[in-house]
C-alpha positions as CSV (number, residue, x, y, z in Angstrom):
1,X,-98.0,-194.4,-99.9
2,X,-95.5,-196.1,-97.6
3,X,-95.7,-199.7,-96.5
4,X,-96.7,-198.6,-93.0
5,X,-99.5,-196.4,-94.4
6,X,-100.8,-199.2,-96.6
7,X,-100.6,-201.7,-93.7
8,X,-102.6,-199.2,-91.5
9,X,-105.3,-199.0,-94.2
10,X,-105.6,-202.8,-94.4
11,X,-105.8,-203.0,-90.6
12,X,-108.6,-200.4,-90.6
13,X,-110.5,-202.3,-93.3
14,X,-110.2,-205.6,-91.3
15,X,-111.5,-204.1,-88.0
16,X,-115.1,-205.1,-88.8
17,X,-114.4,-208.4,-90.5
18,X,-115.5,-211.5,-88.6
19,X,-115.1,-215.2,-89.5
20,X,-112.4,-214.7,-92.1
21,X,-110.4,-217.8,-91.0
22,X,-107.7,-217.6,-93.7
23,X,-104.3,-216.1,-94.3
24,X,-103.2,-213.8,-97.1
25,X,-99.8,-212.5,-98.0
26,X,-99.5,-209.5,-100.3
27,X,-96.0,-209.4,-101.8
28,X,-95.3,-205.9,-102.9
29,X,-92.5,-207.0,-105.2
30,X,-89.4,-205.8,-103.3
31,X,-91.2,-203.1,-101.3
32,X,-92.2,-205.5,-98.5
33,X,-95.1,-207.7,-97.4
34,X,-98.5,-207.4,-95.8
35,X,-99.6,-210.5,-94.0
36,X,-103.2,-210.9,-92.9
37,X,-103.9,-213.8,-90.5
38,X,-107.6,-214.1,-90.2
39,X,-107.3,-217.3,-88.1
40,X,-106.8,-215.0,-85.1
41,X,-109.6,-212.8,-83.6
42,X,-109.2,-210.0,-84.4
43,X,-107.2,-210.6,-87.5
44,X,-103.4,-210.1,-87.1
45,X,-101.9,-207.8,-89.7
46,X,-98.2,-207.3,-90.0
47,X,-95.3,-207.0,-92.5
48,X,-93.8,-210.5,-92.1
49,X,-93.1,-212.9,-94.9
50,X,-95.2,-215.9,-93.6
51,X,-96.7,-218.8,-95.5
52,X,-100.3,-218.1,-96.4
53,X,-103.4,-219.7,-98.0
54,X,-103.0,-217.3,-100.9
55,X,-100.3,-214.9,-102.0
56,X,-100.9,-211.8,-104.2
57,X,-97.9,-210.4,-106.0
58,X,-98.4,-206.8,-107.1
59,X,-96.3,-203.6,-107.1
60,X,-96.8,-201.2,-104.2
61,X,-97.9,-198.5,-106.7
62,X,-100.6,-200.8,-108.3
63,X,-101.7,-202.0,-104.9
64,X,-102.3,-198.4,-103.8
65,X,-104.4,-197.9,-106.9
66,X,-106.3,-201.1,-106.1
67,X,-107.1,-199.8,-102.6
68,X,-108.1,-196.4,-103.8
69,X,-110.4,-197.9,-106.4
70,X,-108.4,-196.6,-109.4
71,X,-107.4,-200.2,-110.6
72,X,-109.9,-203.0,-111.1
73,X,-108.6,-206.2,-109.6
74,X,-109.9,-208.4,-112.4
75,X,-108.3,-206.1,-115.0
76,X,-105.0,-206.0,-113.0
77,X,-105.0,-209.8,-113.0
78,X,-105.8,-210.1,-116.8
79,X,-103.1,-207.4,-117.6
80,X,-100.5,-209.3,-115.5
81,X,-100.2,-206.5,-112.9
82,X,-101.5,-208.9,-110.3
83,X,-100.4,-212.5,-109.9
84,X,-102.1,-215.0,-107.6
85,X,-100.6,-218.1,-106.0
86,X,-102.9,-220.4,-104.0
87,X,-106.7,-220.1,-103.3
88,X,-108.2,-218.0,-106.1
89,X,-111.6,-217.8,-104.4
90,X,-109.9,-216.3,-101.3
91,X,-108.2,-213.7,-103.5
92,X,-111.7,-212.7,-104.9
93,X,-113.0,-212.5,-101.3
94,X,-110.2,-210.2,-100.4
95,X,-111.2,-207.9,-103.3
96,X,-114.7,-207.7,-101.9
97,X,-113.3,-206.9,-98.4
98,X,-111.1,-204.1,-99.6
99,X,-113.7,-202.3,-101.7
């Protein structure tokens, strides 16, 4: 999946999310970024490399698997396929929103 396609999927998943009030950056390890700013209403989602409350570092291939449900987020973290910097609780909340 391309960065634009992945960003569109994230945008679609966030259309019904209210009161998120946090920012998340997904660093696709050289393939770009997805930035989710839930401090705006509706959430702003773009491909900028902005500071965020939590940053997830994962390859684009593994992120696609995560979105499709083919990769468990907890297993990805334990196997080192997903790294998290910042608010761990927020990272878990994102996992719930994407499922």
